[in-house]
N, C-alpha and C positions, 0 to 999 in steps of 0.2 A: 664314480671315484670311491675307492675304498677308504673308509674313515679309520680303519685299523692298521693301515700300512702307510709307512712314510719312507721317503728317501732321506736318510740322515746325512748331514754334512759333517765334516770333521769337527767343526765348532760344537755341534750338538753332542757328538760322541764324547768329546772332552768334558763338556758340562756334566754329562751323565757320570763319567768316570770321577769327576771332582765332586759329585754328589750335590749338584745344584738342585734345590728343592723344586724349582720351576720346571725341571725336566723329569721329575720322578714319574709322572703319569705315562711318559713315553717309554719307560722301561717295559711296560706291558703291551706295547704295540709291536706289530710286525716290522722288522727292520730290513731295509734294503740299502746297500752301499754299492759303490763300484770300485774298480781297481785303483782309481786315482785317489779316492777317499781312503781306501785301505793303505795306500802308500803314504799319504799324509799322516794318517794315524800312527803307522809304524815309526815314521820319522819323529813325530811328537813324543811318543812313548820312549824311544831310544834317547832323544835329546834330554828328556826329563828324568832319564834313568829310572823309569817306573819299575817297581819290583815285581808287579804282576802283569807285565806286558805280554808274556807268552800266553797266559790264561785269557787275557782280553782278546788278543788277536785270534787265538784258536776258536773262541766263541763266535767271532764275527766272520770267519771264513765262509760259513754256510749262507751268510747274508749277501755275499758278493754276487752281483749280476753284471755281466759284461756289457758295456756300452756298444751299441751297433755303430759301425763306421759312419752311416748317414746321420746319426745323432751327433757324433763328434763334429762332423762337418758343419751341421747346423749350429752347434754350440760355438764354433769358432767364428761364424758369421755374427752370432749374437754378441760375442765378446768384442768384435770390432765395433759394433754399434755402441757398446758400453765402455769403450776404451777410456773415456774420461772419468769413469767411476773406479777404475783400478781393480776390477773383479778378476779373480784368478781363473786360470784355465779349468781347474778342477771344479770350481763353483759353477762356471758356465755349463760344463758338461753335465754336472749333476742336476742343475735346474732344468735344462732341456730334457734330460732323461726322465725326470719326474713327470714332466708334461706328457711325454710320449707314453709313459706307463699309466697315466691317469691317477697319479697319487700326489700328495702334497710333499713339498720340499721342506724339511725341518731344519731351520737355521736360526742363528742369532746375529748373522751378518747384516749390518744396517742397510747395505745396498739392496737387499731383498725385502725389506720391511713392508712395503706396500704393493708388492706384486701379487697377481692372481695365483692361486694354488700354492701359496707359501704359508707355512705355519711358522710365524716369527715369534721366538721366545728368547728372552734375556735371562 
């Protein structure tokens, strides 16, 4: 597992954008996101009327890695098992994708706090 590469969830990206000092060290790491995270980020930036949204999204385009259909299928099975926790479709896909890629899932979402291969940061 690469210690320099993480699959960032939307929470982590927003914490970096908001300059949370706990996320500062991750700005030097290799970033991977998927289309679903990119969509959530675009929505959050538009909703918040972020002045630099174009700059942020342009920088992240090269970090997008498309989820394989079999990963998405497995993620939906995972989501069904976790339905009582209210985990989003995007987070389930991203978590399973990080597992398949052999990298850690970077998040601050409490549902993932004690899972294997998760870098949990608040």
